[in-house]
MDAnalysis code that builds the backbone (N, CA, C; Angstrom):
import MDAnalysis as mda
import numpy as np

u = mda.Universe.empty(564, n_residues=188, atom_resindex=np.repeat(np.arange(188), 3), trajectory=True)
u.add_TopologyAttr("name", ["N", "CA", "C"] * 188)
u.add_TopologyAttr("resid", np.arange(1, 189))
u.add_TopologyAttr("resname", ["UNK", "UNK", "UNK", "UNK", "UNK", "UNK", "UNK", "UNK", "UNK", "UNK", "UNK", "UNK", "UNK", "UNK", "UNK", "UNK", "UNK", "UNK", "UNK", "UNK", "UNK", "UNK", "UNK", "UNK", "UNK", "UNK", "UNK", "UNK", "UNK", "UNK", "UNK", "UNK", "UNK", "UNK", "UNK", "UNK", "UNK", "UNK", "UNK", "UNK", "UNK", "UNK", "UNK", "UNK", "UNK", "UNK", "UNK", "UNK", "UNK", "UNK", "UNK", "UNK", "UNK", "UNK", "UNK", "UNK", "UNK", "UNK", "UNK", "UNK", "UNK", "UNK", "UNK", "UNK", "UNK", "UNK", "UNK", "UNK", "UNK", "UNK", "UNK", "UNK", "UNK", "UNK", "UNK", "UNK", "UNK", "UNK", "UNK", "UNK", "UNK", "UNK", "UNK", "UNK", "UNK", "UNK", "UNK", "UNK", "UNK", "UNK", "UNK", "UNK", "UNK", "UNK", "UNK", "UNK", "UNK", "UNK", "UNK", "UNK", "UNK", "UNK", "UNK", "UNK", "UNK", "UNK", "UNK", "UNK", "UNK", "UNK", "UNK", "UNK", "UNK", "UNK", "UNK", "UNK", "UNK", "UNK", "UNK", "UNK", "UNK", "UNK", "UNK", "UNK", "UNK", "UNK", "UNK", "UNK", "UNK", "UNK", "UNK", "UNK", "UNK", "UNK", "UNK", "UNK", "UNK", "UNK", "UNK", "UNK", "UNK", "UNK", "UNK", "UNK", "UNK", "UNK", "UNK", "UNK", "UNK", "UNK", "UNK", "UNK", "UNK", "UNK", "UNK", "UNK", "UNK", "UNK", "UNK", "UNK", "UNK", "UNK", "UNK", "UNK", "UNK", "UNK", "UNK", "UNK", "UNK", "UNK", "UNK", "UNK", "UNK", "UNK", "UNK", "UNK", "UNK", "UNK", "UNK", "UNK", "UNK", "UNK", "UNK", "UNK", "UNK", "UNK", "UNK", "UNK"])
u.atoms.positions = np.array([
    [76.378, -0.797, -68.284],
    [76.928, 0.559, -68.060],
    [76.008, 1.409, -67.870],
    [74.586, 1.464, -67.874],
    [73.917, 2.109, -67.503],
    [73.897, 1.986, -65.991],
    [73.976, 0.919, -65.634],
    [73.923, 0.468, -64.030],
    [74.993, 1.258, -63.355],
    [76.154, 1.324, -64.088],
    [77.156, 1.881, -63.315],
    [77.055, 3.539, -63.364],
    [76.476, 3.709, -64.131],
    [76.111, 5.603, -64.235],
    [75.342, 5.706, -63.289],
    [74.211, 5.096, -62.826],
    [73.266, 5.031, -61.938],
    [73.895, 4.637, -60.330],
    [75.015, 3.999, -60.467],
    [75.164, 3.832, -58.769],
    [76.309, 4.887, -58.885],
    [77.169, 5.531, -59.567],
    [77.982, 6.781, -59.599],
    [77.112, 7.922, -59.359],
    [75.679, 8.081, -59.947],
    [75.107, 9.052, -59.722],
    [74.563, 8.902, -58.443],
    [74.273, 7.720, -57.864],
    [73.230, 7.748, -56.353],
    [74.682, 8.054, -55.723],
    [75.783, 7.553, -55.797],
    [77.218, 7.988, -54.948],
    [77.479, 9.126, -54.601],
    [77.279, 9.779, -55.613],
    [77.440, 11.124, -55.727],
    [76.416, 12.112, -55.029],
    [75.270, 11.751, -54.949],
    [73.925, 12.098, -54.301],
    [74.140, 12.195, -52.757],
    [74.958, 10.823, -52.551],
    [75.161, 10.064, -50.906],
    [76.185, 11.396, -50.560],
    [77.097, 11.375, -51.104],
    [78.328, 12.397, -50.705],
    [78.073, 13.510, -50.856],
    [77.168, 14.005, -51.951],
    [76.782, 15.706, -51.628],
    [75.735, 15.740, -50.050],
    [75.021, 14.700, -49.865],
    [74.122, 15.138, -48.553],
    [75.052, 14.973, -47.334],
    [76.170, 13.891, -47.619],
    [76.952, 14.125, -46.462],
    [77.712, 15.233, -46.105],
    [78.205, 16.014, -47.487],
    [78.888, 16.897, -47.294],
    [77.976, 18.138, -46.987],
    [76.795, 18.406, -47.107],
    [75.735, 19.202, -46.867],
    [75.379, 19.168, -45.329],
    [75.418, 18.224, -44.919],
    [75.261, 17.756, -43.482],
    [76.394, 18.172, -42.565],
    [77.699, 17.868, -43.364],
    [79.189, 18.766, -42.424],
    [78.774, 20.005, -42.647],
    [78.196, 20.753, -43.752],
    [78.364, 22.254, -44.393],
    [77.412, 22.958, -43.082],
    [76.906, 22.441, -42.600],
    [76.046, 23.029, -41.267],
    [76.887, 23.470, -40.155],
    [77.826, 22.734, -40.084],
    [79.003, 23.393, -39.162],
    [79.806, 24.199, -39.655],
    [80.286, 24.220, -41.275],
    [81.089, 24.999, -41.513],
    [80.788, 25.353, -43.106],
    [80.058, 26.757, -43.589],
    [79.454, 27.081, -44.828],
    [80.715, 27.132, -45.752],
    [81.818, 27.486, -45.323],
    [83.168, 27.658, -46.339],
    [83.172, 26.161, -47.132],
    [83.094, 25.516, -46.187],
    [83.227, 23.818, -46.569],
    [82.384, 23.205, -47.500],
    [80.871, 23.465, -47.264],
    [79.864, 23.296, -48.395],
    [80.136, 23.969, -49.837],
    [80.538, 25.183, -49.613],
    [81.088, 25.892, -50.851],
    [81.863, 25.244, -52.082],
    [83.191, 24.577, -50.602],
    [84.387, 24.229, -51.958],
    [84.265, 22.816, -52.118],
    [83.238, 22.000, -51.250],
    [83.009, 20.689, -51.633],
    [81.725, 20.704, -52.840],
    [80.961, 21.402, -52.468],
    [79.824, 21.678, -53.705],
    [80.710, 21.808, -55.147],
    [81.659, 22.643, -54.943],
    [82.069, 23.342, -56.340],
    [82.517, 21.991, -56.939],
    [83.582, 21.261, -56.019],
    [84.542, 20.045, -56.466],
    [83.373, 18.611, -57.037],
    [82.085, 18.930, -56.345],
    [80.915, 17.571, -56.732],
    [80.557, 18.111, -58.116],
    [80.235, 19.181, -57.981],
    [79.637, 19.644, -59.155],
    [80.450, 19.506, -60.513],
    [81.397, 19.487, -60.173],
    [82.486, 19.767, -61.422],
    [82.863, 18.136, -61.258],
    [82.535, 17.224, -60.975],
    [82.943, 15.789, -61.030],
    [82.174, 15.001, -62.166],
    [82.886, 14.307, -63.185],
    [82.270, 13.805, -64.271],
    [82.337, 12.499, -64.243],
    [81.271, 12.285, -65.308],
    [80.666, 10.752, -65.628],
    [80.900, 10.693, -66.877],
    [82.017, 9.806, -67.162],
    [82.573, 9.211, -68.372],
    [82.379, 10.595, -69.247],
    [83.358, 11.532, -69.240],
    [83.367, 12.648, -69.451],
    [82.193, 13.748, -69.479],
    [81.180, 13.373, -69.128],
    [80.260, 14.085, -69.143],
    [80.252, 15.368, -67.606],
    [80.063, 16.530, -67.630],
    [79.730, 17.008, -66.130],
    [78.385, 16.799, -65.602],
    [78.610, 16.936, -64.279],
    [77.009, 16.462, -63.559],
    [76.549, 17.784, -63.413],
    [75.206, 17.879, -63.948],
    [74.154, 19.193, -63.189],
    [73.784, 18.747, -62.004],
    [73.672, 18.267, -61.543],
    [73.370, 18.084, -59.964],
    [74.071, 18.428, -59.044],
    [73.789, 19.264, -58.126],
    [74.571, 19.621, -57.029],
    [74.046, 18.903, -55.890],
    [74.926, 18.708, -55.209],
    [74.734, 17.440, -53.967],
    [74.485, 18.629, -52.689],
    [74.383, 19.653, -52.780],
    [74.101, 20.722, -51.582],
    [72.832, 21.276, -51.619],
    [72.192, 20.890, -52.931],
    [71.000, 21.768, -53.374],
    [69.958, 21.809, -52.168],
    [70.147, 20.517, -51.164],
    [68.786, 20.446, -50.581],
    [69.155, 21.567, -49.445],
    [70.245, 21.606, -48.956],
    [70.544, 22.183, -47.892],
    [70.509, 24.113, -48.254],
    [70.772, 24.133, -49.330],
    [71.130, 25.657, -49.863],
    [69.199, 26.170, -50.298],
    [68.567, 25.112, -50.900],
    [67.044, 25.439, -50.639],
    [66.488, 25.227, -49.571],
    [66.875, 24.897, -48.585],
    [66.064, 24.991, -46.986],
    [66.725, 26.378, -46.564],
    [67.824, 26.886, -46.666],
    [68.308, 28.283, -46.427],
    [67.511, 29.283, -47.070],
    [67.318, 28.869, -48.480],
    [66.616, 30.200, -49.152],
    [65.123, 30.239, -48.673],
    [64.454, 28.709, -48.363],
    [63.521, 28.985, -47.949],
    [63.232, 29.693, -46.291],
    [63.954, 29.371, -45.779],
    [64.399, 30.402, -44.446],
    [64.292, 31.445, -44.612],
    [65.528, 32.199, -45.299],
    [65.346, 33.403, -45.939],
    [63.990, 33.831, -46.377],
    [63.582, 33.558, -47.248],
    [62.038, 33.799, -47.778],
    [61.063, 33.585, -46.678],
    [61.049, 32.647, -45.818],
    [60.104, 32.846, -44.495],
    [60.555, 33.994, -43.358],
    [61.902, 34.111, -43.256],
    [62.250, 35.415, -42.392],
    [61.813, 36.953, -43.033],
    [62.044, 36.613, -44.261],
    [61.674, 38.130, -45.128],
    [60.061, 38.249, -44.783],
    [59.013, 37.376, -44.941],
    [58.048, 37.130, -45.252],
    [57.578, 37.482, -43.085],
    [58.260, 37.188, -42.433],
    [57.818, 37.224, -41.222],
    [58.360, 38.846, -41.073],
    [59.225, 39.179, -41.460],
    [59.553, 40.788, -41.093],
    [58.685, 41.561, -41.879],
    [57.930, 41.175, -43.160],
    [57.021, 41.994, -43.796],
    [55.593, 41.945, -43.007],
    [55.221, 41.102, -42.367],
    [54.276, 40.669, -41.570],
    [54.472, 41.803, -40.309],
    [55.559, 41.612, -39.883],
    [55.960, 42.553, -38.566],
    [55.616, 43.958, -38.885],
    [56.529, 44.371, -39.987],
    [55.795, 45.922, -40.237],
    [54.759, 45.987, -40.678],
    [53.749, 45.241, -41.337],
    [52.385, 45.267, -41.688],
    [51.753, 45.605, -40.505],
    [52.281, 44.817, -39.246],
    [51.281, 44.577, -37.791],
    [51.747, 46.126, -37.337],
    [52.914, 46.580, -37.062],
    [53.313, 47.700, -36.336],
    [52.737, 48.996, -37.176],
    [52.322, 48.868, -38.633],
    [51.576, 49.771, -39.112],
    [50.392, 49.945, -38.967],
    [50.092, 48.755, -38.864],
    [48.261, 48.798, -38.499],
    [48.115, 49.500, -36.955],
    [48.695, 48.859, -35.896],
    [48.974, 49.061, -34.787],
    [48.835, 50.717, -34.503],
    [49.745, 51.121, -35.157],
    [50.105, 52.702, -35.303],
    [49.074, 53.356, -35.857],
    [48.117, 52.969, -36.956],
    [47.186, 53.405, -37.402],
    [45.975, 53.131, -36.548],
    [45.815, 52.014, -36.145],
    [44.898, 51.645, -35.076],
    [45.045, 52.894, -33.815],
    [45.857, 53.181, -33.425],
    [46.193, 54.262, -32.586],
    [45.756, 55.549, -32.958],
    [45.902, 55.773, -34.092],
    [45.928, 57.347, -34.753],
    [44.198, 57.254, -34.802],
    [43.301, 56.096, -35.234],
    [42.107, 56.185, -35.486],
    [41.566, 56.179, -33.988],
    [42.048, 55.740, -33.067],
    [41.429, 55.685, -31.455],
    [41.402, 57.058, -31.121],
    [42.405, 58.193, -31.329],
    [42.616, 59.562, -31.118],
    [41.778, 60.115, -32.091],
    [41.870, 59.941, -33.147],
    [40.561, 60.664, -33.865],
    [39.138, 60.456, -33.555],
    [38.703, 59.086, -33.237],
    [37.475, 58.925, -32.843],
    [37.238, 59.479, -31.402],
    [38.304, 59.467, -30.499],
    [37.944, 60.387, -29.446],
    [37.972, 61.831, -29.314],
    [38.502, 62.331, -30.291],
    [38.326, 63.940, -30.959],
    [37.161, 64.065, -31.264],
    [36.738, 62.864, -32.401],
    [35.530, 63.336, -32.957],
    [34.074, 63.203, -32.219],
    [34.351, 62.304, -31.129],
    [33.171, 62.069, -30.124],
    [33.331, 63.095, -28.832],
    [34.655, 64.179, -28.789],
    [34.714, 65.472, -27.928],
    [34.034, 66.365, -28.750],
    [34.279, 66.181, -29.994],
    [33.626, 67.460, -31.054],
    [31.832, 67.311, -30.829],
    [31.749, 66.116, -31.156],
    [30.021, 65.790, -31.023],
    [29.385, 66.262, -29.539],
    [29.965, 65.886, -28.718],
    [29.549, 66.031, -27.353],
    [29.521, 67.455, -27.095],
    [30.717, 68.284, -27.712],
    [30.432, 70.182, -27.610],
    [29.532, 70.617, -28.391],
    [29.000, 70.120, -29.713],
    [28.046, 70.211, -30.594],
    [26.695, 70.172, -29.722],
    [26.632, 68.833, -29.360],
    [25.299, 68.648, -28.550],
    [25.198, 69.545, -27.394],
    [26.044, 70.034, -26.790],
    [25.826, 71.095, -25.621],
    [25.641, 72.010, -26.510],
    [26.353, 72.585, -27.416],
    [26.048, 74.181, -27.969],
    [24.499, 73.907, -28.535],
    [24.111, 72.923, -29.176],
    [22.879, 72.785, -29.704],
    [21.569, 72.818, -28.765],
    [22.241, 72.090, -27.315],
    [21.388, 72.231, -26.293],
    [20.813, 73.763, -25.542],
    [21.967, 74.415, -25.647],
    [21.991, 75.732, -25.490],
    [21.341, 76.486, -26.138],
    [21.751, 76.699, -27.458],
    [20.831, 77.113, -28.343],
    [18.900, 76.774, -28.153],
    [19.019, 75.668, -28.210],
    [17.844, 75.353, -27.719],
    [16.752, 75.895, -26.778],
    [17.673, 75.874, -25.642],
    [17.039, 76.770, -24.294],
    [16.899, 78.227, -24.680],
    [17.745, 79.058, -25.213],
    [18.016, 80.099, -25.644],
    [16.710, 80.483, -26.576],
    [16.621, 79.744, -27.529],
    [15.494, 80.141, -28.594],
    [14.232, 80.166, -27.859],
    [14.046, 78.808, -26.569],
    [12.827, 78.756, -25.984],
    [12.681, 79.853, -25.158],
    [13.610, 80.127, -24.473],
    [13.587, 81.605, -23.532],
    [13.031, 82.379, -24.510],
    [13.888, 82.799, -25.550],
    [13.210, 84.214, -26.335],
    [11.804, 83.903, -26.870],
    [11.436, 82.480, -27.075],
    [9.974, 82.144, -27.341],
    [8.969, 82.492, -26.167],
    [9.283, 82.083, -25.126],
    [8.664, 82.276, -24.054],
    [8.452, 83.663, -23.986],
    [9.626, 84.510, -23.992],
    [9.500, 86.021, -23.543],
    [8.749, 86.470, -24.423],
    [9.150, 86.234, -25.875],
    [7.890, 86.954, -26.970],
    [6.413, 86.944, -26.600],
    [6.207, 85.664, -26.117],
    [4.396, 85.073, -26.211],
    [4.028, 86.038, -24.955],
    [4.861, 86.135, -24.040],
    [4.711, 86.685, -22.644],
    [4.334, 87.996, -23.296],
    [5.542, 88.704, -23.745],
    [5.227, 90.362, -24.267],
    [4.030, 90.243, -25.051],
    [3.828, 89.158, -26.159],
    [2.462, 89.354, -26.970],
    [1.311, 89.313, -26.462],
    [0.876, 88.535, -25.046],
    [0.174, 88.316, -24.200],
    [-0.185, 90.094, -23.469],
    [1.063, 90.477, -23.089],
    [0.696, 91.965, -22.365],
    [0.289, 92.925, -23.380],
    [0.785, 92.508, -24.514],
    [0.100, 93.727, -25.410],
    [-1.471, 93.308, -25.792],
    [-1.774, 92.191, -25.949],
    [-3.256, 91.881, -26.025],
    [-4.006, 92.243, -25.191],
    [-3.433, 91.982, -23.824],
    [-4.146, 92.217, -22.278],
    [-4.424, 93.716, -22.396],
    [-3.505, 94.890, -22.965],
    [-3.406, 96.256, -23.233],
    [-4.289, 96.271, -24.234],
    [-4.569, 95.522, -25.108],
    [-5.766, 96.179, -25.849],
    [-7.218, 95.681, -25.722],
    [-6.943, 94.607, -25.075],
    [-8.390, 94.353, -24.110],
    [-8.774, 95.296, -23.246],
    [-8.025, 95.885, -22.500],
    [-8.051, 97.000, -21.462],
    [-8.944, 98.095, -22.490],
    [-8.062, 98.648, -23.416],
    [-8.018, 99.644, -23.897],
    [-9.797, 99.410, -25.333],
    [-10.222, 97.892, -25.489],
    [-11.256, 98.223, -25.993],
    [-12.771, 97.978, -25.246],
    [-12.192, 97.606, -23.763],
    [-13.164, 97.345, -22.884],
    [-13.679, 98.836, -22.477],
    [-12.517, 99.808, -22.354],
    [-12.841, 101.340, -21.989],
    [-13.320, 102.045, -23.164],
    [-13.446, 101.725, -24.272],
    [-14.005, 102.516, -25.011],
    [-15.365, 102.440, -25.317],
    [-15.877, 103.327, -25.969],
    [-17.222, 103.437, -26.354],
    [-17.592, 102.318, -27.512],
    [-18.606, 101.708, -27.309],
    [-18.955, 100.179, -28.321],
    [-18.686, 100.839, -29.767],
    [-19.121, 101.869, -30.455],
    [-19.255, 102.161, -31.617],
    [-17.818, 102.075, -32.283],
    [-17.040, 102.923, -31.428],
    [-15.476, 103.237, -31.598],
    [-15.013, 101.201, -31.694],
    [-15.272, 101.081, -30.708],
    [-14.537, 99.587, -30.629],
    [-14.671, 98.788, -31.639],
    [-16.161, 98.768, -32.186],
    [-16.266, 98.078, -32.871],
    [-16.067, 98.256, -34.570],
    [-15.511, 99.733, -34.595],
    [-15.040, 100.175, -35.726],
    [-13.766, 99.740, -36.060],
    [-13.030, 99.849, -34.881],
    [-11.626, 99.527, -34.753],
    [-11.333, 97.971, -34.822],
    [-12.196, 97.368, -34.602],
    [-12.026, 95.884, -34.535],
    [-12.450, 95.585, -36.050],
    [-13.219, 96.176, -36.533],
    [-13.323, 95.666, -38.088],
    [-12.391, 96.141, -38.991],
    [-11.663, 97.026, -38.626],
    [-10.421, 97.346, -39.418],
    [-9.249, 96.426, -39.163],
    [-8.882, 95.592, -38.461],
    [-8.216, 94.700, -38.041],
    [-8.294, 93.695, -39.025],
    [-6.987, 93.144, -39.140],
    [-6.990, 91.986, -40.070],
    [-7.572, 90.663, -39.074],
    [-8.653, 89.686, -39.983],
    [-9.499, 89.082, -39.760],
    [-9.318, 88.073, -38.213],
    [-7.636, 87.605, -38.525],
    [-7.132, 86.555, -37.300],
    [-7.033, 87.205, -36.231],
    [-6.701, 88.659, -36.105],
    [-6.221, 89.520, -35.093],
    [-7.751, 89.774, -34.357],
    [-8.519, 90.318, -34.951],
    [-10.117, 90.715, -34.805],
    [-10.542, 88.939, -33.896],
    [-10.255, 88.352, -34.584],
    [-10.877, 87.130, -33.697],
    [-10.126, 86.688, -32.853],
    [-9.185, 86.812, -32.557],
    [-8.234, 86.628, -31.454],
    [-8.536, 87.797, -30.480],
    [-8.496, 89.103, -30.646],
    [-9.533, 89.883, -29.746],
    [-10.440, 89.725, -29.134],
    [-11.551, 89.145, -30.095],
    [-12.800, 88.860, -29.800],
    [-13.049, 87.744, -28.561],
    [-11.862, 87.011, -29.044],
    [-11.774, 85.622, -27.816],
    [-11.174, 86.149, -26.451],
    [-10.571, 86.844, -26.320],
    [-10.045, 87.471, -25.332],
    [-10.853, 88.458, -24.472],
    [-11.928, 88.975, -24.949],
    [-12.720, 90.010, -24.378],
    [-13.712, 89.191, -23.791],
    [-14.388, 89.526, -22.334],
    [-15.172, 88.940, -21.650],
    [-16.767, 88.852, -22.601],
    [-17.584, 88.024, -22.230],
    [-18.646, 87.999, -22.787],
    [-19.576, 89.365, -22.849],
    [-19.954, 90.201, -21.761],
    [-20.356, 91.317, -21.629],
    [-20.035, 92.254, -22.589],
    [-18.697, 92.313, -22.850],
    [-18.053, 93.470, -23.674],
    [-18.425, 92.820, -24.968],
    [-18.355, 91.781, -25.245],
    [-18.478, 91.368, -26.728],
    [-20.078, 91.725, -27.244],
    [-21.047, 91.239, -26.086],
    [-22.155, 91.687, -26.522],
    [-22.608, 93.201, -26.681],
    [-21.360, 94.296, -25.959],
    [-21.675, 95.329, -26.109],
    [-21.259, 95.895, -27.504],
    [-20.051, 95.138, -28.223],
    [-19.665, 95.564, -29.602],
    [-20.063, 94.921, -30.655],
    [-20.663, 93.502, -30.463],
    [-21.029, 93.130, -31.443],
    [-22.256, 93.924, -32.678],
    [-23.064, 94.848, -32.232],
    [-23.812, 95.443, -33.053],
    [-22.797, 96.285, -33.892],
    [-21.789, 96.618, -33.397],
    [-20.885, 97.819, -34.716],
    [-19.769, 97.018, -35.108],
    [-19.764, 95.609, -35.175],
    [-19.131, 94.928, -35.917],
    [-19.889, 94.147, -37.200],
    [-18.708, 94.070, -38.119],
    [-19.041, 93.249, -39.588],
    [-19.946, 91.918, -38.936],
    [-20.940, 91.709, -39.510],
    [-21.788, 90.612, -38.788],
    [-21.107, 89.102, -39.297],
    [-20.664, 88.986, -40.287],
    [-20.055, 87.977, -40.710],
    [-18.953, 87.581, -40.037],
    [-17.984, 88.417, -39.662],
    [-16.977, 88.320, -38.528],
    [-17.593, 87.811, -37.179],
    [-18.494, 88.055, -36.682],
    [-19.164, 88.109, -35.316],
    [-19.846, 86.414, -35.580],
    [-20.372, 86.158, -36.699],
    [-20.720, 84.831, -36.827],
    [-19.481, 83.804, -37.314],
    [-18.607, 83.959, -37.491],
    [-17.355, 83.498, -37.740],
    [-16.772, 83.039, -36.199],
    [-16.794, 84.262, -35.527],
    [-16.458, 84.221, -34.164],
    [-17.076, 83.270, -33.219],
    [-18.318, 83.301, -33.311],
    [-19.448, 82.427, -32.609],
    [-19.180, 80.971, -33.305],
    [-18.827, 80.634, -34.378],
    [-18.935, 79.256, -34.815],
    [-17.971, 78.567, -34.310],
    [-16.494, 79.642, -34.178],
    [-15.105, 79.097, -34.172],
    [-15.364, 78.784, -32.398],
    [-15.877, 79.390, -31.562],
    [-16.202, 79.404, -30.246],
    [-16.879, 77.966, -29.956],
    [-17.903, 77.786, -30.811],
    [-18.587, 76.545, -30.513],
    [-18.086, 75.412, -31.118],
    [-17.122, 75.535, -32.149],
    [-16.397, 74.462, -32.310],
    [-15.317, 73.819, -31.612],
    [-14.996, 75.104, -30.832],
    [-14.044, 74.713, -29.688],
    [-12.415, 75.176, -30.196],
    [-12.295, 75.607, -31.289],
    [-11.048, 76.036, -32.128],
    [-10.190, 76.967, -30.928],
])
C-alpha cells in the first residue's frame, strides 16, 4: 500500500511538472490544472503538494529580483542626483574660497600700503624733529629730550648726527645718554 501511495505521489509530481511546463505558454491553464491537481485525492486524503509550485516559486523569485533591481536603479538615480548636487556645491564653494582669497589679498595689500604710508609719515615727522633739535640751542634741546618718553628720546638721539648729540649730551639726563651709548655699541 505504501508503494502505491508513493507511486501515485510521484505520478502527481511528474504531472504537475508537465503542467508547469505547459503553463509557461498559458498562465490560465496552470491555474486551472493546478487547482485540479491540488484537489486530487489519495485514498480519501487531499494532497497538500502543489505540482506547479516550482514555476510559481520561480516567478516569485523573479518578481523579487525585479523589485530589487528596481530599488537599486532608484538608489543609483538618487545617488547620481546627489553626486551632481555635491559637484555643484563643491564648485560654488571653490568659487567662494577663491573670492575670499582675492579679498584677503586686496585687504593685505591695502594694510601694507597703509602701514608703509604711516611709516613714511612717521619718518617725515621724526626728520622734522631732528631738524628742529639741530637748530635749537643745546640747553633747550636737552631739556626737551629729557621730557620725552625714554623710547622716543633714544630713537631721536639715534637719528641725530654725532656732532649734534655731542652738543646736546651735557644737557640730557646722563643715564639716558649712557643707555643710548650702550644700545649703539650693542648694535640695537
